[in-house]
C-alpha positions in Angstrom: 50.5 -12.2 83.6 51.5 -10.2 80.7 51.8 -13.5 78.4 48.3 -14.0 79.0 47.0 -10.2 78.1 49.2 -10.7 75.1 47.5 -14.0 73.8 44.1 -12.6 74.5 45.0 -9.9 72.4 46.1 -11.9 69.6 42.8 -13.9 69.8 40.9 -10.6 69.6 43.0 -9.3 66.6 42.4 -12.8 64.5 38.6 -12.6 65.3 38.4 -8.9 64.1 40.4 -9.9 61.0 38.3 -12.7 60.1 34.9 -10.9 60.4 33.4 -8.8 57.7 33.3 -5.1 57.6 32.9 -5.3 53.8 30.6 -7.6 51.9 31.8 -8.6 48.4 28.4 -9.1 46.4 29.2 -10.1 42.9 31.8 -10.3 40.2 30.3 -9.8 36.6 32.1 -10.3 33.6 32.4 -7.3 31.3 33.8 -8.4 27.9 37.5 -7.8 28.3 36.7 -6.5 31.6 35.4 -7.5 34.9 33.3 -5.8 37.2 33.4 -6.0 40.9 30.6 -4.9 43.3 30.7 -4.7 47.2 28.8 -3.3 50.1 30.6 -1.9 53.2 29.0 -2.5 56.8 29.8 0.4 59.0 28.9 1.5 62.6 29.5 4.5 64.7 32.9 3.4 65.7 34.6 2.6 62.6 36.0 4.6 59.8 36.7 3.1 56.4 40.7 3.7 55.9 41.7 1.8 53.0 40.1 -0.9 50.1 42.6 -3.1 48.4 41.6 -5.6 45.5 43.1 -8.8 45.3 42.8 -11.4 42.6 44.3 -14.4 40.7 43.7 -15.8 37.2 43.1 -19.1 38.0 43.4 -21.7 40.9 47.1 -22.2 39.6 48.1 -18.7 40.6 48.9 -17.1 43.7 46.6 -14.1 44.7 48.3 -10.9 44.1 47.2 -7.3 44.6 45.5 -5.7 41.7 44.5 -2.1 43.3 45.2 -0.2 46.6 44.1 3.0 45.4 40.4 2.5 45.6 38.1 5.6 46.5 37.0 4.9 49.9 33.4 5.9 48.5 33.2 3.6 45.8 31.3 0.2 45.9 32.5 -1.2 42.5 35.6 -1.6 40.7 36.5 -2.3 36.9 39.3 -4.5 36.7 40.5 -3.3 33.1 41.8 -5.8 30.3 41.3 -8.6 33.1 40.6 -10.8 29.9 42.9 -9.7 27.7 43.7 -11.3 25.4 41.7 -14.1 26.6 38.8 -15.2 29.1 40.6 -16.1 32.4 38.8 -17.9 35.7 39.2 -14.9 38.0 39.1 -15.3 41.5 38.8 -12.1 43.6 38.7 -10.8 47.6 38.8 -7.6 49.0 40.8 -6.3 52.2 39.8 -3.2 53.9 41.4 -1.6 56.8 39.2 0.3 59.5 40.1 2.8 62.3 38.2 2.5 65.7 39.1 4.2 68.7 42.5 4.8 67.4 42.9 1.0 66.7 43.3 0.0 62.9 42.1 -3.6 62.1 42.0 -5.4 58.4 38.9 -7.4 57.4 38.8 -9.6 54.3 35.7 -10.3 52.3 34.7 -13.7 50.9 36.3 -14.9 47.8 34.2 -14.8 44.8 34.5 -16.0 41.4 32.9 -14.5 38.0 29.2 -14.7 38.1 28.1 -16.4 35.0 25.2 -18.6 36.0 22.1 -17.5 34.3 18.6 -17.0 36.2 15.9 -19.4 36.1 13.8 -19.3 32.8 10.8 -16.9 33.0 7.8 -18.2 30.6 4.8 -16.4 29.5 1.4 -17.7 31.0 -0.6 -16.0 28.3 -0.5 -13.4 25.6 -4.0 -12.1 24.6 -5.2 -9.3 22.2 -7.9 -7.0 23.8 -11.2 -7.6 21.5 -12.3 -4.2 21.9 -9.0 -2.1 21.4 -6.9 -4.7 19.8 -3.9 -4.0 22.1 -1.8 -7.1 23.0 -1.6 -8.1 26.7 1.3 -10.2 28.4 1.3 -11.7 31.6 3.7 -14.1 33.6 4.7 -15.3 37.2 7.5 -13.4 39.0 11.2 -15.2 38.8 12.3 -16.3 42.1 16.0 -16.6 41.3 17.9 -14.9 44.3 19.8 -12.8 42.0 17.0 -11.8 39.6 17.1 -8.4 38.4 14.4 -7.5 35.4 12.8 -9.0 32.3 13.3 -8.4 29.0 10.2 -8.7 26.4 10.4 -9.5 22.7 8.1 -9.2 19.5 9.8 -10.7 16.6 7.2 -9.5 14.2 9.1 -6.1 14.2 12.3 -5.3 12.4 13.7 -4.7 16.0 12.2 -7.4 18.1 13.3 -5.5 21.7 9.8 -4.8 23.1 10.6 -3.6 26.8 14.1 -3.9 28.4 15.1 -4.0 32.4 11.1 -4.4 32.9 10.2 -5.4 36.6 6.4 -6.0 36.7 4.8 -9.1 35.7 2.3 -8.0 33.1 2.8 -5.7 30.2 0.5 -4.0 27.4 1.8 -3.4 24.2 -0.2 -0.3 23.2 1.4 0.0 19.4 1.5 -3.7 18.2 1.9 -5.0 14.9 -1.8 -5.0 13.6 -3.1 -8.0 15.0 -5.9 -8.0 12.5 -3.3 -9.0 9.9 -1.6 -11.8 11.4 -0.6 -14.0 14.5 1.9 -12.2 16.5 4.9 -13.9 18.2 6.1 -12.8 21.8 8.5 -14.1 24.2 10.3 -13.3 27.5 13.7 -13.7 29.1 15.1 -12.6 32.7 18.4 -11.4 33.7 20.4 -11.4 37.0 22.4 -8.6 38.5 25.1 -9.4 36.1 22.9 -9.0 33.2 23.3 -12.8 32.6 20.3 -13.7 30.4 18.5 -16.7 29.4 18.0 -17.4 25.6 14.7 -16.5 24.2 12.8 -18.3 21.3 12.3 -21.7 22.7 9.2 -20.8 24.6 7.5 -18.0 22.6 3.9 -17.6 22.5 2.0 -16.8 19.3 -1.7 -15.0 19.3 -5.0 -16.5 18.0 -5.2 -14.7 14.4 -9.0 -14.8 13.5 -10.1 -14.3 9.9 -14.0 -14.2 9.0 -15.6 -14.3 5.6 -19.3 -13.7 5.3 -21.8 -14.7 2.5 -24.1 -11.5 2.7 -26.4 -13.5 0.6 -27.0 -16.0 3.1 -26.3 -14.2 6.1 -23.5 -16.6 6.9 -20.2 -16.4 8.4 -17.3 -18.8 8.4 -14.4 -18.2 10.8 -11.3 -19.6 10.8 -8.1 -19.1 13.3 -4.8 -20.6 14.3 -4.3 -22.6 17.7 -2.8 -20.7 20.1 0.9 -21.5 20.6 2.5 -21.5 24.0 0.3 -24.2 25.6 -2.3 -26.8 24.8 -5.9 -25.7 24.2 -8.9 -27.2 26.0 -11.6 -25.1 24.8 -12.4 -22.3 22.3 -15.1 -20.0 23.1 -16.6 -17.8 20.4 -18.0 -14.4 21.1 -20.2 -12.4 18.7 -21.3 -8.6 18.7 -24.4 -7.5 16.5 -24.5 -3.9 15.4 -23.8 -1.5 18.4 -24.1 -4.2 21.1 -21.8 -5.5 23.5 -19.7 -9.1 22.5 -21.6 -11.8 23.9 -21.0 -15.8 24.1 -22.0 -17.6 20.8 -20.6 -21.2 21.3 -18.0 -23.3 22.6 -15.7 -25.8 20.8 -13.2 -28.6 21.6 -9.4 -27.1 21.7 -8.4 -29.0 18.3 -11.1 -27.2 16.5 -10.0 -24.0 14.5 -13.0 -23.3 12.2 -16.9 -22.7 12.9 -20.1 -21.4 10.8 -22.3 -19.2 12.3 -25.5 -19.8 10.3 -27.6 -17.4 12.4 -27.2 -13.7 11.4 -29.6 -11.2 11.4 -29.9 -9.3 8.3 -29.2 -5.6 8.0 -26.9 -5.5 10.7 -23.4 -5.5 11.4 -21.5 -8.4 13.0 -18.2 -8.8 14.4 -16.3 -11.9 16.3 -13.5 -12.7 18.3 -12.4 -16.2 19.8 -11.1 -17.3 23.3 -8.7 -20.4 24.0 -8.7 -21.7 27.5 -5.6 -23.7 28.7 -5.9 -27.5 29.3 -5.9 -28.1 33.4 -2.7 -27.7 34.7 -0.8 -26.1 37.7 -2.3 -22.6 36.5 -5.2 -21.4 34.9 -4.8 -19.2 31.3 -6.7 -18.1 28.4 -6.1 -15.9 25.3 -8.2 -13.9 23.4 -7.9 -13.5 19.2 -8.1 -10.3 17.5 -11.6 -9.0 16.8 -12.4 -8.8 13.1 -13.6 -5.7 11.6 -17.5 -5.4 11.5 -18.9 -6.9 8.5 -22.2 -5.9 7.3 -24.6 -8.6 6.4 -27.7 -8.8 4.2 -28.2 -5.9 1.8 -27.4 -3.3 4.3 -24.3 -2.3 1.8 -26.2 -2.6 -1.3 -25.1 -0.3 -3.8 -26.7 3.1 -4.1 -25.7 6.4 -5.6 -23.4 5.0 -8.3 -23.1 7.7 -11.1 -21.9 8.4 -14.5 -19.0 10.9 -14.2 -18.4 11.4 -17.7 -19.6 10.5 -21.1 -17.1 11.8 -23.8 -15.8 11.2 -27.4 -12.2 9.8 -27.0 -9.5 9.5 -29.2 -10.6 6.8 -31.2 -13.8 8.6 -32.0 -15.9 6.5 -29.5 -18.2 7.3 -26.8 -16.3 6.8 -23.6 -18.0 6.4 -20.1 -16.2 7.0 -16.8 -18.0 5.5 -13.6 -18.0 6.6 -10.1 -18.8 3.9 -7.8 -20.2 4.7 -4.3 -17.2 3.8 -1.9 -19.4 2.9 1.0 -21.2 0.1 -0.9 -20.5 -3.6 -1.8 -20.7 -4.3 -5.5 -21.1 -7.5 -7.4 -20.9 -5.8 -10.6 -22.5 -3.0 -12.7 -24.4 -3.4 -16.0 -24.3 -0.6 -18.5 -27.6 -0.1 -20.7 -27.6 2.2 -23.9 -30.6 3.6 -25.8 -31.5 6.2 -28.1 -34.1 9.1 -27.4 -37.5 7.4 -27.1 -36.3 3.9 -27.3 -36.2 1.1 -24.7 -32.7 0.5 -23.0 -30.9 -2.6 -23.9 -28.0 -4.3 -22.4 -24.4 -3.2 -23.6 -21.8 -4.8 -21.2 -20.8 -5.1 -17.7 -18.1 -4.2 -15.7 -16.7 -4.3 -12.2 -14.8 -1.9 -9.6 -11.1 -2.9 -11.3 -12.5 -1.3 -14.8 -14.4 1.8 -14.5 -13.5 3.7 -17.8 -15.6 1.9 -20.4 -15.4 2.4 -24.2 -18.7 1.6 -26.4 -17.1 0.0 -29.2 -20.0 -0.2 -31.5 -20.7 3.6 -31.2 -20.7 6.3 -33.9 -19.4 9.5 -32.8 -22.3 11.4 -34.7 -25.4 9.4 -32.9 -26.5 10.6 -29.5 -26.7 7.6 -26.9 -28.1 7.7 -23.6 -26.6 5.6 -21.0 -27.7 4.2 -17.5 -26.1 2.0 -15.2 -27.7 -1.0 -13.0 -25.8 -1.9 -10.1 -25.7 -5.2 -8.9 -25.4 -6.3 -5.0 -23.1 -9.2 -3.9 -26.1 -11.3 -4.9 -26.0 -10.4 -8.2 -29.2 -8.8 -7.9 -30.4 -5.2 -9.4 -30.0 -2.9 -6.4 -30.0 0.7 -8.0 -30.2 2.4 -11.3 -28.3 5.6 -12.1 -29.5 8.8 -13.9 -29.1 8.5 -17.5 -26.3 10.5 -19.3 -25.6 11.2 -23.0 -22.7 12.2 -25.3 -22.5 15.4 -27.0 -23.1 15.3 -30.9 -22.1 18.3 -32.7 -23.7 19.4 -36.1 -22.6 21.8 -38.9 -24.3 23.8 -41.6 -23.0 26.6 -43.9 -25.4 29.1 -45.6 -25.3 32.9 -46.2 -21.6 33.2 -45.9 -21.5 31.8 -42.2 -20.9 28.4 -40.6 -23.7 27.3 -38.3 -22.8 24.8 -35.4 -25.2 23.4 -33.0 -25.2 20.8 -30.5 -27.5 18.8 -28.1 -27.4 19.7 -24.5 -25.5 17.6 -22.3 -26.7 16.0 -18.9 -24.5 13.9 -16.5 -23.7 15.9 -13.6 -26.2 16.5 -10.7 -24.8 20.0 -10.1 -25.3 21.0 -13.9 -23.4 22.7 -16.7 -21.4 25.8 -15.8 -20.6 26.5 -19.5 -19.9 25.2 -22.8 -16.3 25.9 -24.7 -16.2 26.0 -28.4 -12.7 24.7 -29.7 -11.6 25.6 -33.4 -8.6 24.4 -35.6 -7.8 25.5 -39.2 -5.6 24.3 -42.2 -5.2 23.9 -45.7 -6.8 20.5 -45.5 -7.9 18.1 -43.0 -4.7 16.6 -41.8 -3.5 20.2 -40.7 -6.5 21.1 -39.1 -5.6 19.7 -35.8 -4.4 22.7 -33.7 -7.5 22.9 -31.6 -7.7 26.2 -29.6 -10.4 28.0 -27.6 -12.6 29.8 -30.0 -15.5 30.9 -27.7 -17.4 30.1 -24.8 -21.2 30.2 -25.1 -22.5 30.0 -21.2 -25.5 27.6 -21.5 -26.4 28.1 -25.3 -26.1 24.9 -27.5 -25.4 27.1 -30.8 -23.1 29.4 -32.6 -21.6 30.5 -35.8 -18.6 31.5 -37.3 -17.9 33.3 -40.7 -16.6 31.5 -44.2 -13.0 32.9 -45.2 -11.9 32.4 -48.6 -8.2 31.9 -47.5 -9.0 29.3 -44.8 -9.6 26.0 -46.7 -10.7 24.0 -43.5 -11.9 25.0 -40.2 -12.9 22.1 -37.7 -15.0 22.6 -34.4 -15.5 20.5 -31.4 -17.4 21.5 -27.9 -16.7 20.7 -24.5 -19.1 21.0 -21.3 -17.9 22.3 -18.2 -19.3 21.0 -14.8 -20.7 23.6 -12.4 -18.9 23.5 -9.3 -16.7 20.6 -10.1 -13.9 19.6 -12.6 -16.0 17.4 -15.0 -15.9 17.8 -18.6 -17.0 16.1 -21.9 -16.0 16.5 -25.3 -18.2 16.1 -28.3 -17.3 14.7 -31.8 -15.2 17.0 -34.3 -16.9 18.3 -37.3 -15.3 20.5 -40.0 -16.3 22.9 -42.9 -14.3 22.4 -46.1 -13.9 25.4 -48.4 -14.4 23.5 -51.4 -12.8 25.0 -54.7 -10.7 23.7 -57.6 -8.4 20.6 -57.7 -4.9 21.2 -59.5 -2.4 18.6 -60.6 0.5 18.8 -62.9 0.6 17.3 -66.3 4.4 16.1 -66.4 6.6 14.1 -63.9 10.6 14.3 -64.6 12.3 11.6 -63.4 15.4 12.6 -61.4 14.5 16.1 -62.4 12.6 19.2 -60.7 9.0 17.6 -60.6 9.5 14.0 -59.1 6.2 13.7 -57.6 2.6 13.7 -59.3 -0.1 14.7 -56.9 -3.3 16.8 -56.4 -3.5 20.0 -54.7 -6.6 22.1 -53.4 -8.7 23.0 -50.6 -10.0 20.6 -48.4 -8.4 17.6 -49.8 -8.2 14.4 -47.5 -5.5 12.7 -49.8 -5.2 9.9 -47.1 -8.7 8.9 -48.2 -8.2 9.1 -52.1 -7.0 6.8 -54.6 -5.4 6.6 -58.1 -5.0 4.0 -61.0 -2.4 4.8 -63.6 -2.6 2.9 -67.1 0.0 2.9 -70.0 -1.0 3.3 -73.7 -2.1 0.0 -74.2 -4.6 0.4 -71.3 -2.3 -1.8 -68.8 -2.5 -0.8 -65.2 1.0 -0.1 -64.1 0.1 1.2 -60.5 -2.7 1.7 -58.2 -2.4 3.3 -54.8 -5.3 4.3 -52.0 -3.6 6.6 -49.9 -2.0 9.7 -51.9 -0.3 11.4 -49.2 2.9 10.7 -50.7 1.9 11.2 -54.6 3.0 9.2 -57.4 6.9 9.1 -58.0 6.9 7.3 -61.4 7.2 3.6 -60.5 5.1 0.4 -61.2 3.6 -1.6 -58.7 6.8 -3.8 -58.2 8.6 -0.4 -57.2 10.4 -0.3 -60.7 10.7 3.0 -62.7 8.3 3.0 -65.7 9.3 3.9 -69.2 9.0 7.3 -70.7 5.9 8.3 -72.2 2.1 9.4 -71.7 0.3 7.7 -69.0 -3.6 7.9 -68.3 -4.9 8.0 -64.8 -8.6 7.9 -63.0 -8.2 9.2 -59.6 -11.1 9.5 -56.8 -10.2 12.4 -54.7 -11.9 13.2 -51.6 -12.6 16.9 -51.2 -14.8 17.9 -48.0 -17.8 15.3 -48.1 -17.6 14.8 -51.9 -15.8 12.2 -53.9 -14.6 13.5 -57.3 -13.5 11.2 -60.1 -10.6 13.0 -62.2 -9.7 11.3 -65.7 -6.5 12.7 -67.1 -3.0 12.0 -68.7 0.5 12.8 -67.3 3.6 12.5 -69.3 6.9 11.0 -67.6 10.3 12.2 -68.8 13.5 10.3 -68.1 
């Protein structure tokens, strides 16, 4: 009887030892470490007493205890340096002791190897651009792998292609995509299991349809081009169009291999917008994808250029009239024609320009002549669409009488806001070359004349006027006029080579030596030297740069003083 009871107890003990109070779930590789996960099955009777980890590096080794001090509340264990210095083919099982009614029993888990099996591939069904918001929408079917954990989404058009990680749903909206109006966008998906084993991505990527539209606004004709959808073969392309503020509506359908379309029936004077939808060839599931929607494009002459302005007419540093054109940013231009005329005459064509060159120099202008200018704007059909207001340059004049200098100028008109004031600038010097230090002399309000006094000690006074725009920042400069206080012209009668007076030249108020000239002859009447610019004078050389012989030489000089050319004849002695 005792033997029978002992046999029954041994059988029960063996049964308890083989049943599982612990469920060993998985072993994941974590680099040089391994991560073990389990779950404990408890009932009202049992209390976990110990948890022990056993393992072996490969089939050729025996199991040995790895750790027996496992916290009873843990459900995972990190086997440190399990794969150092190299990856090993580990096998593990877990032993746990439980107490039930003062009886202690040991239970063993299944033996598991490292889980390195990747889940089944997940493939996108479609990637579509919302034609209204231009956000990108992705969809796919759920992954049925038993150990599936989550999805990872990628967009390879970004510097960091990771779009979403540890994602659970089967659809995704990319609210901040790379602009789908600029390019086709590439998306992909992969799946991971509970050990984060992931399928590689890149082999099943999908690319959105990128649509570009060119419109001939003269013919009211659009040409659409798009790339084929990448991800599946397309059976049909449907084209949708929106006119003005209406809704998108079906326009036409094409075979899946056609990726261009011409819309010849667009109403004039409206805006038009398109998108394209691709439909998958018949298969195990239905899918479609929309392209981006292009930006609204104006048809006909709805955006013909109007309101083009001449922002400035001024005299530039080359003493030529220069125009600054201000186009209307809301208009479409085919070009801008510039016309010029004098008061009372008919405008004549001067030149044409486009929006790439808005600062125009009138090369044939003379700064002392008043010109009027108008602009004729051309639409994209090269037809005249709008004429600007006329604008003119400021011509400054000067006269002297009764000990004063009178300056006057024509009224300047360019700005619709009008003139705030005129500013007179003045420069002084002993000659025209020196008179370039312009500073503010007076402001005259809206008057177009003023006076200055003649001063004997100041040889040259030069003036220019600037118009200042009212309620704005525009300015316009006039030409420069100068008053020259003419007087005597002086010159030396001797030149000493290598001596004190080594240069022969002319002196006096208001001389323009750079515009003067001289011819020098020896005593036999042979010309030995001539020069058209006398700024540096004559240093006693002939035209070959050689020092002339000592003696008396005759000269004839044409000296510019003010507005006059004064011819001076005389002699000069050259002393060695």
